[in-house]
C-alpha positions in Angstrom: -39.3 19.8 37.7 -38.9 16.1 38.5 -39.8 13.7 35.7 -41.2 10.3 36.3 -41.0 7.8 33.4 -43.8 5.5 34.2 -46.7 3.2 33.2 -50.0 4.3 34.6 -51.0 0.8 35.9 -47.6 -0.2 37.1 -47.8 -0.7 40.9 -44.2 0.3 41.3 -44.8 3.5 39.4 -47.8 4.1 41.7 -45.6 3.5 44.7 -43.3 6.3 43.6 -46.2 8.6 42.7 -47.6 8.2 46.2 -44.2 9.0 47.8 -43.9 12.1 45.6 -47.3 13.3 46.6 -46.8 12.5 50.3 -43.6 14.6 50.2 -45.5 17.4 48.3 -43.1 17.3 45.4 -44.2 18.5 41.9 -43.4 16.2 39.0 -44.3 15.5 35.4 -45.4 12.0 34.4 -44.0 10.7 31.2 -46.1 7.9 30.1 -44.4 4.9 28.5 -46.4 2.6 26.1 -45.5 -1.0 26.4 -44.5 -3.0 23.3 -43.0 -0.5 20.9 -39.5 0.5 21.9 -37.2 1.0 24.9 -34.6 3.4 23.5 -35.2 6.5 25.5 -35.5 5.0 28.9 -32.5 2.7 28.3 -30.5 5.7 27.1 -31.4 7.5 30.3 -30.9 4.8 32.9 -29.0 1.9 31.3 -31.9 -0.5 31.8 -35.4 -0.9 30.4 -37.8 -1.0 33.4 -40.1 1.6 34.9 -40.3 3.6 37.1 -37.3 5.9 36.3 -37.0 9.3 38.0 -35.1 12.2 36.4 -34.1 15.0 38.7 -32.0 17.5 36.8 -28.9 15.5 35.8 -29.6 12.7 38.2 -31.4 9.6 36.9 -32.6 6.9 39.3 -34.2 3.6 38.4 -36.1 1.1 40.6 -38.9 2.2 43.0 -36.9 1.4 46.2 -33.8 3.2 45.0 -36.0 6.2 44.1 -37.5 6.1 47.6 -34.1 6.3 49.2 -33.0 9.0 46.8 -36.0 11.2 47.5 -35.6 10.8 51.3 -32.0 11.9 51.0 -32.6 14.7 48.6 -35.9 16.0 50.0 -35.8 15.1 53.7 -38.6 17.5 54.8 -41.2 14.7 55.3 -39.0 11.6 56.0 -40.4 8.2 55.1 -37.5 6.0 56.4 -37.3 5.9 60.2 -34.0 6.6 61.9 -34.8 4.5 65.0 -33.0 1.1 64.3 -35.9 -1.1 65.1 -38.5 0.9 63.2 -36.1 1.3 60.3 -35.5 -2.4 60.1 -39.2 -3.2 60.3 -39.9 -0.6 57.7 -37.4 -1.9 55.2 -38.4 -5.5 55.7 -42.0 -4.7 55.1 -41.2 -2.6 52.0 -39.2 -5.5 50.6 -41.9 -8.0 51.4 -44.5 -5.8 49.8 -42.5 -5.6 46.6 -42.1 -9.3 46.4 -45.6 -10.4 47.6 -48.2 -7.7 46.8 -46.2 -6.6 43.8 -45.5 -9.8 42.1 -48.3 -12.1 43.4 -50.8 -9.2 43.1 -49.9 -8.9 39.4 -50.5 -12.6 38.8 -53.8 -12.4 40.6 -54.7 -9.4 38.4 -53.8 -11.2 35.2 -56.0 -14.1 36.4 -58.9 -11.7 36.8 -58.3 -10.4 33.3 -58.2 -13.9 31.9 -61.4 -14.9 33.5 -63.5 -11.8 33.0 -63.9 -10.4 29.5 -65.5 -7.1 30.6 -62.8 -6.5 33.2 -60.2 -7.2 30.5 -61.5 -4.7 28.1 -62.4 -2.0 30.7 -58.8 -1.3 31.6 -57.7 -0.6 28.1 -57.0 3.1 27.3 -60.2 5.0 26.5 -58.9 5.9 23.1 -58.5 2.2 22.1 -60.6 1.5 19.0 -63.7 -0.6 19.5 -62.4 -3.2 17.0 -59.3 -3.8 19.1 -61.4 -3.9 22.3 -63.6 -6.5 20.8 -60.6 -8.6 19.7 -59.0 -8.4 23.1 -62.3 -9.4 24.7 -62.8 -12.3 22.4 -59.7 -14.2 23.3 -60.7 -17.4 25.2 -59.7 -17.5 28.8 -58.0 -20.9 28.5 -55.8 -19.7 25.7 -54.6 -16.8 27.9 -53.7 -19.1 30.7 -51.8 -21.4 28.3 -49.9 -18.4 26.8 -49.2 -17.2 30.4 -47.8 -20.5 31.7 -44.2 -20.0 30.4 -44.2 -16.6 31.9 -45.3 -17.8 35.3 -49.0 -16.8 35.1 -50.7 -20.0 34.1 -53.8 -21.2 35.9 -52.0 -22.9 38.8 -49.7 -20.0 39.4 -52.6 -17.6 39.4 -54.5 -19.8 41.8 -51.5 -19.9 44.2 -51.0 -16.1 43.9 -54.7 -15.4 44.8 -54.4 -17.7 47.8 -51.3 -16.0 49.0 -52.7 -12.5 48.5 -55.7 -13.4 50.6 -53.4 -14.4 53.4 -51.5 -11.2 53.0 -54.6 -9.1 53.2 -55.8 -10.9 56.2 -52.5 -10.3 57.9 -52.6 -6.6 57.0 -56.1 -6.3 58.4 -54.9 -7.8 61.7 -52.0 -5.4 61.9 -54.2 -2.4 61.2 -56.9 -3.3 63.7 -55.2 -1.5 66.6 -52.8 1.0 64.8 -53.0 3.6 62.1 -49.6 2.9 60.5 -47.8 -0.3 59.7 -44.6 0.7 61.5 -44.3 3.1 64.4 -46.5 6.1 64.9 -46.3 7.9 61.6 -46.3 7.4 57.8 -43.3 5.5 56.6 -42.1 3.9 53.3 -43.8 0.7 54.5 -47.3 2.4 54.4 -46.6 4.0 51.1 -45.3 0.9 49.5 -48.1 -1.4 50.6 -50.7 1.2 49.7 -49.3 2.0 46.3 -48.6 -1.6 45.3 -52.2 -2.6 46.2 -53.8 -0.6 43.4 -54.4 -3.5 41.1 -56.1 -5.5 43.8 -58.6 -2.8 44.1 -58.4 0.6 42.4 -58.6 3.6 44.8 -62.0 5.2 45.1 -61.1 8.6 43.5 -59.6 10.2 40.4 -56.0 9.2 41.0 -55.4 7.0 38.0 -56.1 7.4 34.3 -58.9 4.9 34.3 -62.6 4.9 33.3 -64.6 6.4 36.2 -66.7 3.2 36.6 -63.5 1.3 37.6 -62.9 3.5 40.6 -63.2 1.4 43.7 -63.4 -1.8 41.7 -60.9 -4.6 41.4 -60.2 -8.3 41.5 -63.4 -10.3 42.2 -63.1 -12.2 45.5 -60.6 -9.6 46.9 -61.9 -6.1 46.1 -65.5 -7.1 47.0 -64.7 -9.2 50.0 -65.9 -7.6 53.3 -63.2 -9.4 55.2 -60.6 -7.1 53.6 -62.5 -3.9 54.1 -60.3 -2.7 57.0 -57.2 -2.8 54.8 -58.8 -1.1 51.8 -60.5 1.5 54.0 -57.1 2.3 55.5 -55.6 2.5 52.1 -58.3 4.8 50.7 -58.0 7.1 53.8 -54.3 7.4 53.1 -55.0 8.3 49.5 -57.6 10.9 50.5 -55.0 12.6 52.7 -51.9 12.5 50.6 -52.5 11.4 47.0 -53.1 14.2 44.6 -55.9 13.8 42.0 -55.0 13.7 38.3 -55.6 17.3 37.7 -52.7 18.2 40.0 -50.1 16.4 38.0 -49.0 17.1 34.5 -48.6 14.3 32.0 -46.6 13.9 28.8 -46.8 11.2 26.2 -44.1 12.6 24.0 -41.1 10.6 25.2 -40.5 6.9 25.2 -43.0 4.7 23.5 -42.3 1.3 25.1 -40.8 -0.2 28.2 -40.6 -3.5 30.0 -42.7 -3.2 33.1 -40.9 -3.9 36.4 
């Protein structure tokens, strides 16, 4: 069986999970806990980021490389068009999604965590002790912004990312007004990348992620609850309802690596 070394809230891991589900491939999730060690994943792939896919003796790192590998190895439901124009548009949009929704979306998400104590504690694993939850929730927002500044997630960077993400969502809504798919007439890597990477803007309305049930359909204030972006999130959730398998359909293991740097 395919093995996916992942972090549950990694957008790039979700991008791969969505591709695997769309192709109807069975896989086992191997959850990686940040902050403890990187030995196992580094030993497997020669680098320390997730996602990493293990298929027998083949190990592939990076969500885009995994997408290309899966389309070559399991071509029954292709996600990369062969038509030159559609292929070019698909690959451009996938790369844009990685850099914009992926990176800027993460900054906007961190900003929401900084500003909202309840949101910050609600995404912690359910087994997190109450004492630790209280400590995490008690950290002042301004301190979090100060600590994030050297890492590119200070207050100004977050504000800029939120502004850019709003423009991205507006553009996606316009594209999806008169078509069902972002490129061509069928599902492509562009659709799966954009949909998967958007999970931290607004969590899907369904049991697809290991999160408290009350967080389903919730997300970054000002984005997830903005009616102007409903066309995009409705499109995304329809795609999930058709192709993404619920949690019960996928086995999970926590016995392998205990830490990883998130891509």
